C-alpha positions in Angstrom: -1.8 -7.3 -50.9 -0.8 -7.7 -54.7 2.9 -7.3 -54.2 4.0 -4.9 -57.1 7.4 -3.7 -55.8 8.3 -0.5 -57.2 11.3 1.8 -56.5 10.1 4.8 -54.8 9.5 7.7 -57.5 11.6 10.7 -58.4 11.0 12.8 -55.1 14.4 13.7 -54.0 13.6 13.3 -50.4 12.6 9.6 -51.2 15.9 9.1 -53.1 18.1 10.2 -49.9 15.7 7.7 -47.8 16.3 4.8 -50.3 20.0 5.8 -49.9 19.9 5.5 -46.2 17.7 2.3 -46.0 20.3 0.6 -48.1 23.0 1.0 -45.4 22.9 -2.2 -43.2 23.3 -0.1 -40.0 22.6 -3.0 -37.7 23.8 -2.1 -34.0 22.6 -5.3 -32.5 24.9 -8.0 -34.0 28.6 -7.3 -32.7 30.1 -7.8 -36.1 33.1 -5.8 -37.3 31.5 -5.3 -40.9 28.3 -4.1 -39.4 30.4 -1.6 -37.3 31.9 -0.6 -40.5 28.5 0.2 -42.1 27.2 2.1 -39.0 30.2 4.5 -39.4 29.5 4.8 -43.0 25.8 5.8 -42.0 27.2 8.3 -39.4 29.3 9.8 -42.1 26.4 10.2 -44.7 24.0 11.8 -42.2 27.3 14.4 -41.2 27.6 14.9 -45.1 23.9 15.9 -45.7 24.0 18.3 -42.4 26.9 19.9 -43.8 25.1 20.3 -47.0 22.5 22.3 -45.2 25.1 24.7 -43.8 25.3 23.1 -40.4 28.2 23.1 -38.3 28.8 19.4 -37.6 30.6 17.6 -34.8 31.3 13.9 -35.0 32.2 13.0 -31.6 34.2 9.9 -31.0 32.8 7.6 -28.7 35.7 5.1 -27.9 35.0 1.4 -27.8 32.5 -1.0 -26.6 33.7 -4.0 -24.4 31.6 -7.2 -25.1 30.9 -9.9 -22.8 33.0 -12.5 -25.0 36.1 -10.1 -24.4 36.2 -8.5 -27.9 36.0 -4.8 -28.4 34.2 -3.1 -31.2 34.3 0.7 -32.0 31.2 2.8 -31.0 30.1 4.8 -34.0 30.4 8.7 -33.5 27.3 10.6 -32.1 26.8 13.6 -34.4 26.1 17.2 -32.7 25.1 19.6 -35.3 24.0 23.2 -35.2 22.4 25.7 -37.5 22.0 29.3 -36.4 22.5 31.0 -33.1 20.4 33.9 -33.1 19.5 34.9 -29.3 16.3 36.2 -30.1 15.0 32.8 -31.3 14.3 29.8 -29.6 16.7 26.8 -29.8 15.1 23.4 -30.7 17.1 20.1 -30.6 16.1 17.1 -32.2 17.0 13.4 -31.3 17.4 10.7 -33.6 19.1 7.4 -34.3 20.4 5.6 -37.5 20.9 2.3 -36.3 18.5 -0.5 -36.9 17.4 -3.9 -35.6 18.8 -6.9 -37.7 16.9 -7.9 -40.7 17.3 -10.8 -43.4 15.0 -11.5 -46.1 14.5 -15.2 -45.1 13.1 -14.1 -41.8 9.8 -13.5 -43.6 10.3 -10.1 -45.4 8.4 -9.9 -48.9 11.1 -7.7 -50.3 14.8 -7.1 -49.7 14.8 -5.4 -46.2 17.6 -3.2 -47.2 15.9 -2.1 -50.5 13.3 0.8 -49.9 10.2 -0.9 -51.7 7.1 0.9 -52.3 3.6 -0.8 -52.4 0.4 0.7 -52.4 1.9 4.1 -50.8 3.9 1.9 -48.1 7.5 2.5 -48.3 9.0 -0.9 -47.0 12.5 -1.4 -45.5 14.5 -1.6 -42.2 14.6 1.7 -40.6 12.2 3.3 -42.7 10.0 4.3 -39.6 12.6 3.4 -37.0 14.2 6.1 -37.0 15.8 7.0 -40.6 12.5 8.2 -42.0 11.9 10.8 -39.2 15.5 11.9 -39.1 15.2 12.8 -42.7 11.8 14.3 -42.3 13.4 16.9 -39.9 16.3 17.5 -42.3 13.8 17.9 -45.3 11.8 20.5 -43.1 15.1 22.4 -42.5 16.1 21.9 -46.4 12.6 23.5 -47.4 13.4 26.8 -45.6 16.9 26.8 -47.4 15.5 26.2 -50.6 13.0 28.8 -50.3 15.8 30.9 -49.4 14.1 31.8 -46.2 15.5 32.6 -42.7 14.9 29.5 -40.4 12.4 30.6 -37.7 14.4 28.6 -34.8 17.7 27.9 -34.1 18.3 24.0 -34.7 20.5 21.6 -33.0 20.8 17.7 -33.8 22.1 14.9 -31.8 22.1 11.9 -33.8 23.5 8.3 -32.5 24.0 5.2 -34.0 23.5 2.7 -31.0 20.0 3.3 -29.7 19.0 -0.4 -30.4 22.1 -1.6 -28.6 21.1 0.5 -25.5 22.5 3.9 -26.6 26.1 3.0 -25.3 28.0 6.2 -24.6 25.0 8.7 -25.2 24.3 9.6 -21.4 27.9 10.2 -20.7 27.8 12.6 -23.9 24.8 14.5 -22.7 26.3 15.1 -19.3 29.6 16.2 -20.6 28.0 18.5 -23.1 25.3 20.2 -20.5 26.9 23.4 -20.5 28.5 23.4 -24.0 26.4 21.8 -26.8 23.0 22.1 -24.7 23.5 25.3 -22.6 21.5 27.0 -25.4 18.8 24.5 -26.0 15.4 25.5 -24.8 13.2 22.3 -26.2 14.1 18.9 -26.9 12.1 16.9 -29.8 12.1 13.0 -30.1 10.5 11.5 -32.9 11.0 7.6 -32.4 7.7 6.1 -31.8 4.3 6.0 -33.2 0.4 7.4 -33.5 -2.1 5.1 -31.7 -4.0 4.8 -35.0 -3.3 4.7 -38.8 -4.6 8.0 -39.7 -4.8 10.2 -36.7 -1.5 12.2 -35.6 -0.8 11.9 -31.7 1.7 13.7 -29.1 3.5 11.5 -26.7 3.9 13.3 -23.3 4.8 10.1 -21.1 6.5 6.7 -21.1 6.6 3.9 -18.8 9.9 2.9 -16.8 11.1 -0.8 -16.3 12.6 -2.8 -13.5 13.7 -6.2 -14.6 14.1 -8.8 -12.0 15.6 -12.4 -11.5 14.9 -14.5 -8.7 17.0 -17.8 -8.3 16.2 -20.8 -6.2 19.0 -23.3 -5.8 19.4 -26.6 -3.9 22.6 -27.7 -5.5 24.5 -27.1 -8.8 23.3 -30.5 -10.7 19.9 -31.7 -11.6 18.2 -34.7 -9.8 16.4 -37.9 -11.0 12.8 -37.7 -9.9 12.6 -41.5 -9.3 15.7 -41.2 -6.7 14.9 -38.0 -5.1 11.3 -37.0 -5.8 9.3 -36.9 -2.6 12.3 -36.2 -0.1 13.3 -32.7 -1.4 12.3 -29.0 -1.2 12.1 -28.9 -5.3 13.6 -25.7 -6.5 10.9 -25.5 -9.2 8.1 -25.7 -6.9 9.4 -22.9 -4.7 10.0 -20.8 -7.8 6.5 -21.2 -9.2 5.2 -20.4 -6.0 7.1 -17.1 -5.8 6.3 -16.2 -9.5 2.5 -16.8 -8.7 2.6 -14.7 -5.7 3.3 -11.5 -8.0 0.1 -11.0 -9.7 -3.5 -12.0 -9.8 -5.5 -13.2 -12.7 -7.2 -9.7 -13.2 -3.4 -8.2 -13.7 -3.4 -6.7 -10.3 0.1 -6.6 -8.8 0.0 -8.2 -5.2 3.3 -6.8 -4.1 2.6 -4.6 -0.9 2.7 -1.0 -1.4 3.6 -1.0 -5.2 0.7 1.0 -6.0 1.3 3.6 -3.1 3.5 6.1 -5.2 1.3 5.8 -8.5 0.2 9.5 -9.4 -3.6 9.8 -8.7 -5.8 10.4 -11.6 -6.9 13.7 -12.1 -10.3 15.0 -13.7 -8.4 16.7 -16.5 -6.2 13.6 -17.3 -9.6 11.5 -17.5 -10.8 13.9 -20.2 -7.7 13.1 -22.3 -8.4 9.7 -22.2 -12.0 10.2 -23.5 -10.9 12.4 -26.3 -8.6 9.6 -27.5 -9.8 8.1 -30.9 -9.7 4.2 -30.5 -11.7 1.7 -32.0 -11.6 -1.1 -29.8 -13.0 -3.8 -31.9 -10.4 -3.1 -34.5 -7.8 -2.9 -31.7 -8.6 -6.4 -30.4 -8.8 -7.8 -34.1 -5.5 -6.6 -35.2 -3.8 -7.8 -31.8 -5.7 -11.3 -32.5 -6.5 -11.3 -28.7 -9.9 -13.1 -27.8 -10.5 -10.8 -24.8 -8.6 -8.0 -22.9 -8.5 -7.7 -19.0 -10.6 -4.7 -19.5 -13.9 -3.6 -21.5 -13.6 0.2 -22.1 -11.2 2.2 -24.0 -10.2 4.4 -21.2 -9.5 1.3 -18.9 -7.5 -0.1 -21.4 -5.3 2.9 -22.3 -5.1 3.8 -18.6 -3.4 0.1 -17.6 -1.2 0.3 -20.9 0.1 3.8 -19.8 -0.7 5.1 -16.6 -0.6 2.2 -14.1 2.1 -0.2 -13.5 2.0 -3.8 -15.1 4.2 -6.9 -14.2 5.0 -9.4 -16.6 6.7 -12.9 -16.1 9.1 -13.5 -18.7 10.5 -17.1 -18.4 12.7 -19.7 -16.5 16.3 -20.6 -16.9 17.3 -24.1 -15.8 14.0 -25.5 -16.2 13.6 -28.5 -19.1 11.9 -26.9 -21.8 12.4 -29.4 -24.8 9.9 -31.6 -26.3 9.5 -35.1 -25.0 9.3 -36.2 -21.1 12.4 -36.0 -19.3 11.9 -36.7 -15.6 14.2 -34.4 -14.1 14.2 -32.3 -11.0 16.3 -29.0 -11.8 18.8 -28.4 -9.0 18.8 -24.6 -9.7 16.2 -22.2 -11.5 16.0 -18.5 -12.2 12.7 -16.9 -12.8 12.6 -13.6 -14.9 10.0 -11.0 -14.6 9.7 -7.1 -14.8 7.4 -4.2 -13.8 6.7 -1.4 -15.8 6.8 1.6 -13.7 4.7 4.8 -14.0 5.1 8.3 -12.3 6.0 8.6 -9.4 7.3 5.2 -8.8 10.8 4.9 -8.0 13.2 2.0 -9.1 14.9 1.8 -5.6 11.7 1.8 -3.7 10.1 -0.9 -6.0 13.5 -3.0 -5.8 12.8 -3.1 -1.9 9.2 -3.8 -2.1 9.8 -6.6 -4.6 12.6 -8.3 -2.4 10.6 -8.1 0.8 7.7 -9.7 -0.7 9.3 -12.4 -2.4 11.6 -13.2 0.9 8.4 -13.1 3.0 6.5 -15.5 0.7 9.9 -17.9 0.5 9.9 -17.9 4.3 6.2 -19.2 4.7 7.4 -22.4 2.5 10.0 -23.4 5.1 12.2 -24.7 2.3 15.8 -25.6 2.8 16.7 -24.2 -0.9 18.4 -20.6 -1.0 16.9 -18.0 -2.8 18.3 -14.6 -4.2 16.5 -11.8 -6.0 18.3 -9.0 -8.0 17.2 -6.3 -10.1 18.8 -6.3 -13.3 17.8 -3.1 -14.8 16.0 0.0 -13.4 14.7 2.6 -15.6 12.6 5.6 -14.4 9.3 6.5 -16.0 9.2 9.9 -17.9 6.4 12.4 -18.1 6.2 15.9 -19.7 3.9 18.8 -19.1 1.7 19.2 -22.0 1.2 22.9 -21.2 4.7 23.6 -22.3 5.2 25.9 -25.3 6.4 23.2 -27.6 3.1 21.0 -27.2 1.2 24.0 -27.9 3.2 24.6 -31.1 3.0 21.0 -32.1 -0.8 21.0 -31.5 -1.2 24.1 -33.9 1.3 22.7 -36.3 -0.9 19.5 -36.7 -3.8 21.2 -36.8 -2.4 23.4 -39.9 -1.2 20.4 -41.6 -3.5 17.4 -40.8 -6.7 19.6 -40.1 -7.3 17.8 -36.7 -6.6 17.8 -32.9 -4.0 15.2 -32.1 -4.4 12.3 -29.9 -2.6 13.2 -26.7 -0.9 9.8 -25.6 1.6 7.9 -23.7 3.8 5.1 -24.5 3.4 1.8 -22.5 7.3 1.0 -23.1 10.4 2.5 -22.2 12.4 5.1 -23.9 15.2 6.0 -21.8 16.5 9.0 -23.6 13.7 11.2 -22.7 14.4 10.7 -19.0 18.1 11.3 -19.8 17.5 14.5 -21.5 14.9 15.8 -19.0 17.2 14.9 -15.9 20.3 16.1 -17.3 19.5 19.2 -19.2 16.3 20.0 -17.2 14.7 21.3 -20.3 11.3 20.3 -21.8 11.1 17.1 -23.6 8.6 16.1 -26.5 7.9 13.2 -28.6 6.3 14.2 -31.8 5.8 10.7 -33.8 5.4 10.5 -37.7 4.6 6.8 -38.0 1.2 5.0 -38.3 0.4 2.5 -35.6 0.9 -0.4 -38.2 4.4 0.7 -39.3 5.9 -2.6 -37.6 9.1 -1.2 -36.2 11.6 -4.2 -35.5 9.4 -6.6 -37.5 9.4 -8.2 -40.8 7.1 -5.6 -42.5 8.8 -2.4 -41.5 7.5 0.6 -43.3 6.5 4.1 -43.2 3.8 5.6 -45.4 4.8 8.0 -48.0 1.8 10.1 -47.0 3.4 10.0 -43.2 6.7 10.8 -44.4 5.9 13.7 -46.7 3.2 15.3 -44.6 5.5 14.7 -41.5 8.3 16.6 -43.2 5.5 19.5 -43.6 4.6 19.1 -39.9 8.1 19.9 -39.0 8.3 22.9 -41.0 5.0 24.2 -39.5 6.3 23.3 -36.2 9.4 25.4 -36.5 7.2 28.6 -37.4 4.6 27.8 -34.6 7.7 27.6 -32.0 8.8 31.1 -33.2 5.6 32.7 -32.9 5.1 31.1 -29.2 8.4 32.2 -28.2 
C-alpha cells in the first residue's frame, strides 16, 4: 500500500470524526491524565447532542477503586433524548466513546490519534470502535434536522466511556433508570461490532457468553530442584497438564460430561440462515493465515464459531517460561481456560459441570497435592428474535441503502451489554454493525472506510423511516 496520508476532506461529518479521534479517551490504562481526556470526550459528545436539540443528562458515575489502592473518577454516562411523541416508537441507541490504548511505536503507520485517510480508509484509534458508529447515528438525526423534517421516531441515547474497561457503573445505572429513562423505550440498537465480509452488510442477532476458570494445583509455596526431588513427588505441573488435557479433544469437542445438554437444538430454519451467508472460505483461511480449520464447510465453521460452545486453554501461571534450561519443579501452578457459552447454557450449571469433571479426573491420579477450581467470570450468551420489528425495519433499510439482503450473523465473542439490556429492560435488542470485517478494532491498523461511515449514516436515517412505518 502506497502511504499517502491525507487529512480527511471537507465533509463536516468527517471533521467531527477527526476531532473525536484526536481525544485520547483510553479507559484501559488507569492514568489521571487519560481520565481527564475521557471527561473531555464525554463533554464533547454531550455538547454535540445539545446542538441537535436533545435534552442531555450527564450522570455522575462516582469513582473506580483500583487493585493498587488508587481511586479514579469514572466518566459520566450520557442519557439524552429527542422527541416524546406517544404515537411514535422510541428507539434507544447504545454506544461508547472510550478506546483501547494506542501508541505510534506499537506499529501504527500514522499517529493513532490523527484521523488519516489512505485509499478511502480512515485510520485512527476509535474510528470503528466505537466513535464512527456513534457519530453516524448523530449524523442521521442531524440530517432530519437540516432538512427541517420531523424525526420519524423518538430517539434516546445512552453513551458511556468505560466499555473497554468492563463498562464500570453501567449495569447499575441501567437498573436504576429502568422505570424512568428506559420506561418509554421500545427498541435498543447497538452498533459496536463488524460485518462478516468487506462489502456485505450484516445484522447480528446473537453473541456467545463466557465462563473463565482457573484451576490451581499446589504441593507447597516454593519450587523444588528436580535433581533433589524429581522422582519422589506428585509434581503439580504433571497434575495440571493432565487436568487441562482432559478438557477438550483434538477435534475441538469438549469432554466435560453434560456440557452439550443445554445447547439449543439446530432448527431447519436456522440451517437455512447459515446457508445464505456470504463467506469465501478460501479467502477467510488465507486472511486468518491458518493452514487448516477443524471443519471443511462454511456452515460448520460458522456454527462452531457462533452456535456451539468452545473451550480454549489460555495459559499457566507459576511455570518456568523464559529462554534457557532451568531444572525446576514448580511447587504451585495455576491453569487458565474459558468456555464460550451459547443459548441455553447457564453459567452456574457450567461451573458445576467443570468442577465435578476436574475433581473426578484429579481423584483418579491419587495425587497428594491440593487442587482448587474457581470460575473468575460468568457472562451469559445473548440471542434475539429476528422476527422482531426492528430486525425487519433494519433489513428493509439495508435493502434501500445497499441494494442487498444482509447476512444474518452472530458474534462468537461476548458483548455483555446486550444481555444486560435484554434482562433489565425486557425490550428487543438489535446489533446493527457499520464496520467491515477488516476494520481491525483494537489493532494497530484500526480504521473505518469512508464509504461505510457515510453509507452507515444513511442506513440509520433509512432505519428510522422504516421503524416508523412498521410501528
